[in-house]
C-alpha positions as CSV (number, residue, x, y, z in Angstrom):
1,X,-9.1,-18.6,-15.6
2,X,-10.0,-19.2,-11.3
3,X,-6.7,-20.5,-10.3
4,X,-5.4,-17.3,-11.7
5,X,-7.4,-14.8,-10.2
6,X,-6.9,-16.6,-7.0
7,X,-3.0,-16.9,-7.7
8,X,-3.4,-12.7,-8.6
9,X,-5.3,-11.8,-5.3
10,X,-2.4,-14.2,-3.0
11,X,0.3,-12.5,-4.7
12,X,-1.2,-8.9,-4.0
13,X,-1.5,-10.3,-0.3
14,X,2.1,-11.2,-0.4
15,X,3.1,-7.8,-1.6
16,X,0.5,-5.5,0.8
17,X,1.9,-7.2,4.0
18,X,6.0,-6.4,2.5
19,X,5.3,-3.0,1.1
20,X,3.2,-2.3,4.1
21,X,5.5,-3.7,6.5
22,X,8.5,-1.8,4.7
23,X,6.6,1.6,4.7
24,X,7.4,2.3,8.1
25,X,4.1,4.1,9.5
26,X,2.6,3.5,12.5
27,X,-1.2,2.7,13.1
28,X,-1.8,5.6,15.7
29,X,-0.7,8.1,13.0
30,X,-4.3,7.3,11.0
31,X,-7.8,7.6,11.7
32,X,-11.1,5.7,10.7
33,X,-10.6,2.7,8.8
34,X,-7.6,2.7,7.4
35,X,-5.9,3.0,11.2
36,X,-3.9,-0.4,11.0
37,X,-0.6,-1.7,11.0
38,X,0.6,-3.9,8.7
39,X,-0.8,-7.5,10.5
40,X,-4.0,-5.4,9.7
41,X,-3.6,-4.5,6.2
42,X,-2.6,-7.9,5.5
43,X,-5.3,-9.1,7.2
44,X,-7.8,-6.9,5.5
45,X,-6.8,-7.2,2.2
46,X,-6.7,-11.1,2.6
47,X,-10.2,-11.4,4.2
48,X,-12.2,-8.8,2.1
49,X,-9.9,-8.5,-0.8
50,X,-12.4,-6.5,-3.4
51,X,-12.4,-3.6,-0.6
52,X,-9.1,-3.6,0.8
53,X,-6.7,-4.1,-2.0
54,X,-8.0,-1.2,-3.5
55,X,-8.6,0.6,-0.2
56,X,-4.7,0.2,0.4
57,X,-3.9,1.5,-2.8
58,X,-5.7,4.5,-2.2
59,X,-4.1,5.2,1.5
60,X,-0.7,4.0,0.2
61,X,0.6,7.3,-0.8
62,X,-0.2,8.6,2.5
63,X,1.2,5.9,4.2
64,X,4.4,6.5,2.8
65,X,4.4,9.9,3.5
66,X,3.8,9.0,6.9
67,X,6.6,6.6,7.1
68,X,8.9,9.0,6.0
69,X,8.0,11.4,8.1
70,X,7.8,8.8,11.2
71,X,12.0,8.2,10.3
72,X,12.2,12.2,10.7
73,X,10.9,12.6,13.9
74,X,11.9,9.3,15.7
75,X,9.3,5.9,16.5
76,X,9.1,7.1,19.7
77,X,7.4,10.7,18.7
78,X,3.9,11.1,19.4
79,X,1.4,10.4,16.9
80,X,1.1,13.1,14.1
81,X,-1.5,15.6,14.5
82,X,-5.0,14.9,12.7
83,X,-5.3,16.4,9.6
84,X,-6.1,15.3,5.9
85,X,-2.5,15.7,5.3
86,X,0.8,14.7,7.0
87,X,3.4,17.8,8.1
88,X,4.7,19.8,5.8
89,X,8.2,18.4,4.0
90,X,7.2,14.7,4.1
91,X,7.1,14.0,0.7
92,X,3.4,14.5,0.6
93,X,1.4,16.8,-2.2
94,X,-0.1,20.0,-0.6
95,X,-3.9,20.1,-1.4
96,X,-4.7,22.2,-4.1
97,X,-5.8,25.8,-3.7
98,X,-9.7,26.2,-4.0
């Protein structure tokens, strides 16, 4: 049973490595603890899986939207403005109205 858990953890590390490199985001677009590139995400999930993997799953929609935005503006563009959501039209849902 223990080997199955380790195999699942290793599989999730490989998935994070492949997925984060395909998303196309730039670590300059992020703030806080999540300001990592694909290598940083992979090492975080590898070393502290219990924290890193859930954090990646939570941040993934934002990383995906920032990758789409980065492809639209080009890789040499400056970092995105520092706010809670990516620019309009980046494919990320807007915050709920209060």
